[in-house]
VOGU-3710 file (C-alpha; in Angstrom, 3 decimals, decimal comma):
1> xxxxxxxxxx> 92,825/-176,748/-133,164  92,125/-175,862/-136,778  94,407/-177,494/-139,281  96,669/-175,558/-141,599  96,934/-176,215/-145,311  100,116/-177,422/-147,007  101,366/-173,855/-147,471  101,121/-173,272/-143,729  98,308/-170,716/-143,907  94,617/-170,439/-144,610
11> xxxxxxxxxx> 94,869/-168,184/-147,614  96,064/-168,343/-151,173  95,117/-165,864/-153,841  92,690/-168,183/-155,634  90,858/-168,983/-152,408  90,593/-165,285/-151,584  88,894/-164,628/-154,915  86,650/-167,688/-154,511  85,323/-166,640/-151,109  84,784/-163,014/-152,141
21> xxxxxxxxxx> 82,938/-164,138/-155,260  80,659/-166,499/-153,308  79,850/-163,662/-150,911  79,177/-161,312/-153,832  76,601/-163,623/-155,430  75,519/-165,560/-152,314  75,167/-168,475/-154,697  77,719/-171,121/-155,719  76,476/-171,601/-159,271  76,633/-167,914/-160,163
31> xxxxxxxxxx> 79,997/-167,530/-158,412  81,419/-170,515/-160,326  80,199/-169,018/-163,603  82,024/-165,750/-162,899  85,180/-167,616/-161,860  85,052/-169,910/-164,927  85,231/-173,067/-162,842  82,670/-175,777/-162,235  80,273/-175,557/-159,307  81,466/-178,907/-157,830
41> xxxxxxxxxx> 85,085/-177,648/-157,979  84,119/-174,460/-156,136  82,206/-176,500/-153,546  85,277/-178,663/-152,909  87,478/-175,591/-152,420  85,017/-174,086/-149,943  84,614/-177,348/-148,003  88,396/-177,876/-147,923  89,005/-174,347/-146,634  86,310/-174,577/-143,951
51> xxxxxxxxxx> 87,664/-177,961/-142,863  91,220/-176,631/-142,577  90,033/-173,577/-140,636  87,699/-175,502/-138,412  85,020/-172,851/-138,938  82,132/-172,152/-141,285  82,531/-169,168/-143,611  78,915/-169,232/-144,812  75,558/-170,242/-143,423  73,386/-172,019/-145,967
61> xxxxxxxxxx> 69,711/-171,473/-146,591  68,811/-173,538/-149,616  70,987/-172,214/-152,453  71,740/-168,965/-150,616  75,133/-168,557/-148,929  75,358/-165,814/-146,300  78,755/-165,000/-144,712  79,117/-165,878/-141,035  81,002/-163,629/-138,640  84,160/-165,663/-139,354
71> xxxxxxxxxx> 83,440/-165,369/-143,065  83,107/-161,605/-142,843  86,423/-161,317/-140,978  88,087/-163,599/-143,538  86,828/-161,366/-146,351  88,030/-158,248/-144,562  91,590/-159,593/-144,576  91,180/-161,063/-148,057  90,427/-157,638/-149,516  93,463/-156,144/-147,754
81> xxxxxxxxxx> 95,759/-158,913/-149,011  94,528/-158,625/-152,598  94,888/-154,838/-152,473  98,498/-155,129/-151,269  99,208/-157,684/-154,024  97,652/-155,407/-156,646  99,581/-152,360/-155,412  102,850/-154,282/-155,409  102,306/-155,490/-158,975  101,664/-151,909/-160,100
91> xxxxxxxxxx> 104,725/-150,577/-158,273  106,891/-153,400/-159,616  105,948/-152,381/-163,154  107,067/-148,846/-162,348  110,336/-150,097/-160,847  111,127/-152,248/-163,893  110,077/-149,427/-166,267  107,500/-151,643/-167,922  105,103/-149,123/-169,465  102,333/-151,614/-170,015
101> xxxxxxxxxx> 99,125/-151,954/-168,082  95,496/-151,011/-167,737  93,944/-147,786/-166,541  90,304/-147,673/-165,455  88,934/-144,190/-164,859  85,535/-142,569/-164,477  84,660/-139,168/-165,894  81,442/-137,161/-165,558  79,316/-137,898/-168,609  79,076/-134,263/-169,655
111> xxxxxxxxxx> 82,836/-133,772/-169,273  84,078/-136,751/-171,230  83,682/-135,444/-174,774  85,532/-132,192/-174,069  88,298/-133,585/-171,827  89,237/-137,080/-172,913  90,200/-136,538/-176,596  92,786/-133,894/-175,663  94,187/-135,947/-172,784  94,356/-139,194/-174,748
121> xxxxxxxxxx> 96,183/-137,599/-177,682  99,152/-136,873/-175,409  98,796/-139,889/-173,102  98,614/-142,483/-175,904  101,762/-141,089/-177,473  103,636/-141,503/-174,191  102,056/-144,820/-173,158  101,016/-146,712/-176,316  100,849/-150,019/-174,415  98,519/-148,872/-171,636
131> xxxxxxxxxx> 94,899/-149,784/-172,305  92,461/-147,183/-170,995  88,839/-147,870/-170,079  86,713/-144,766/-169,575  83,548/-145,008/-167,515  81,217/-142,080/-168,171  79,051/-142,101/-165,098  77,191/-139,969/-162,591  78,843/-139,141/-159,259  77,026/-141,816/-157,225
141> xxxxxxxxxx> 77,987/-144,576/-159,676  81,592/-143,368/-159,874  81,877/-143,535/-156,096  80,423/-147,057/-155,980  82,832/-148,265/-158,683  85,777/-146,799/-156,767  84,757/-148,432/-153,508  84,271/-151,770/-155,297  87,851/-151,602/-156,627  86,727/-151,341/-160,260
151> xxxxxxxxxx> 88,491/-148,038/-160,944  91,964/-146,612/-160,491  90,521/-143,129/-159,964  87,587/-140,932/-160,818  87,306/-137,324/-161,936  84,534/-135,583/-160,000  82,979/-132,191/-160,584  81,492/-132,385/-157,117  82,668/-134,038/-153,926  80,826/-135,362/-150,925
161> xxxxxxxxxx> 83,888/-136,778/-149,255  83,828/-140,467/-148,391  86,113/-141,695/-145,556  87,513/-144,537/-147,686  88,565/-142,233/-150,536  91,319/-139,654/-150,970  90,840/-136,479/-152,997  93,124/-134,139/-154,931  92,226/-130,894/-156,646  92,558/-131,316/-160,411
171> xxxxxxxxxx> 91,723/-127,798/-161,540  89,619/-124,749/-160,793  87,621/-123,592/-163,780  85,539/-120,540/-164,591  81,925/-120,800/-165,700  81,332/-118,229/-168,430  78,226/-116,478/-169,703  77,792/-117,157/-173,422  75,771/-115,380/-176,105  75,884/-115,170/-179,926
181> xxxxxxxxxx> 78,383/-112,635/-181,301  75,566/-110,639/-182,953  73,512/-110,335/-179,755  72,729/-106,676/-178,891  74,621/-107,098/-175,594  77,657/-108,867/-177,084  79,793/-105,727/-176,762  78,383/-104,540/-173,446  80,939/-106,069/-171,086  83,568/-104,021/-169,298
191> xxxxxxxxxx> 87,246/-105,018/-169,600  89,653/-105,656/-166,774  93,433/-105,793/-167,306  93,806/-109,014/-165,298  90,907/-110,870/-166,960  90,841/-113,032/-170,060  87,207/-112,125/-170,711  85,209/-108,913/-170,331  82,959/-108,817/-167,293  79,199/-108,379/-167,216
201> xxxxxxxxxx> 76,756/-107,791/-164,372  73,930/-110,311/-164,203  71,630/-107,608/-162,855  71,646/-106,005/-166,322  70,274/-109,206/-167,870  67,037/-109,552/-165,906  64,846/-109,446/-169,027  66,942/-111,921/-171,048  65,987/-115,575/-171,647  68,433/-118,205/-170,369
211> xxxxxxxxxx> 69,155/-121,784/-171,338  70,118/-123,418/-168,046  71,280/-126,739/-166,689  69,075/-128,488/-164,159  69,406/-127,267/-160,546  70,826/-130,583/-159,275  73,769/-130,321/-161,683  76,888/-128,533/-160,470  76,805/-125,828/-163,157  73,056/-125,372/-162,760
221> xxxxxxxxxx> 73,336/-124,990/-158,997  76,192/-122,460/-159,121  74,506/-120,370/-161,818  71,182/-120,230/-159,975  73,014/-119,080/-156,841  74,726/-116,303/-158,827  71,464/-115,211/-160,459  69,760/-115,143/-157,066  72,558/-113,014/-155,587  72,107/-110,576/-158,496
231> xxxxxxxxxx> 68,355/-110,411/-157,852  67,513/-112,028/-161,188  64,539/-114,350/-161,554  65,540/-116,038/-164,808  63,170/-116,716/-167,672  64,103/-120,204/-168,810  62,591/-121,365/-172,121  64,854/-124,449/-172,220  66,723/-126,604/-169,690  69,195/-129,318/-170,655
241> xxxxxxxxxx> 71,636/-131,613/-168,890  73,948/-131,479/-171,887  76,304/-128,500/-171,982  76,967/-128,789/-175,705  73,205/-128,690/-176,347  72,915/-125,541/-174,219  75,686/-123,804/-176,190  74,286/-124,770/-179,586  70,796/-123,554/-178,653  72,370/-120,360/-177,359
251> xxxxxxxxxx> 74,144/-119,811/-180,667  70,772/-120,174/-182,421  69,546/-117,171/-180,435  67,149/-118,996/-178,105  68,784/-117,592/-174,976  72,032/-116,965/-173,118  73,735/-119,879/-171,408  76,501/-120,634/-168,930  79,274/-123,142/-169,514  82,646/-124,113/-168,018
261> xxxxxxxxxx> 85,502/-122,712/-170,093  86,828/-126,157/-171,089  83,745/-126,868/-173,184  84,181/-123,692/-175,210  87,851/-124,456/-175,816  86,999/-127,871/-177,260  83,916/-127,095/-179,355  83,957/-126,194/-183,039  82,120/-123,005/-183,955  81,336/-121,538/-187,351
271> xxxxxxxxxx> 81,364/-118,174/-185,552  82,993/-117,464/-182,220  80,570/-116,863/-179,299  80,756/-113,799/-177,071  81,946/-114,921/-173,624  81,929/-113,044/-170,319  83,124/-113,409/-166,765  80,232/-112,861/-164,392  80,246/-110,047/-161,833  83,286/-108,950/-159,859
281> xxxxxxxxxx> 84,336/-112,401/-158,650  83,132/-114,691/-161,425  81,583/-118,137/-161,072  84,010/-121,015/-160,544  83,711/-124,771/-160,317  86,313/-127,363/-159,361  87,300/-130,756/-160,694  88,751/-133,279/-158,249  90,520/-136,620/-158,497  89,326/-139,358/-156,144
291> xxxxxxxxxx> 90,938/-142,752/-155,479  90,811/-145,404/-152,770  92,586/-144,344/-149,598  96,062/-145,856/-149,363  96,046/-147,311/-152,865  99,079/-147,145/-155,149  98,660/-145,234/-158,402  101,215/-146,320/-161,031  103,316/-143,725/-162,815  101,185/-143,823/-165,953
301> xxxxxxxxxx> 98,079/-143,060/-163,853  99,855/-140,109/-162,234  100,943/-138,895/-165,663  97,359/-139,111/-166,937  96,271/-136,911/-164,019  99,058/-134,420/-164,700  98,131/-134,204/-168,385  94,499/-133,593/-167,402  95,577/-130,910/-164,933  97,436/-129,012/-167,647
311> x> 94,719/-129,142/-170,292
//
């Protein structure tokens, strides 16, 4: 029978981290460097644990350590135990009203500059002792960081739902057509009592140049679909991934552009652009919150989300 350690089990929190780190690097030297311990010390911990369990956690091939079946099962439970420990520590802080902590979030690169300053102004006033790290990344990198337990949550402007993540709608936002205020068509929209902006039919703009996002971007994809439905084959002198660049080029008279409303609300203009809702239904995009399924979000994380939802 395998022996048990002095605590009566095969797991303590340090050992859990050690084994996961060895598996991550598949090398003891690199794992020891990340853990800030010596390689001989890490070797002793691994040998002691394997001896107590009566099973090998890794197969060795030179300096490469590959998890065995037992090792993979150990790591499966190790991740669960560490997640429960992490969740409890977060909840305990909420229960003791200790408004200190860390918040790691990911935001789409093009959204960060127009969203985060407004959110942080209110959040920092309420939680001055919470340190916030903002990762400005593409969707695929955000998802990987979430699954690797490096983020509390991510803000997505697109979702391809992953079974290990949970999603919440953050907000639904209109994509507006933008042109300079002195454009010949700037006063051509038709008003609607229930709308914040006058409406314009894309079919009337077939001869106009457009500054568009790339088709693989959310805004670019939605706009191209709307133009296609209106029977417009757009003339595109400039494409850009950066929404602010699109708006500034538009204001120089190079072409009309499309942008989510949030950007316009958070940009400084020497003269206000003419903005329009598109067609009868408009063009809308959504922002979603994603976090690991079953994870505990502390109160300050929930408050950050609520502030973002109301901006």
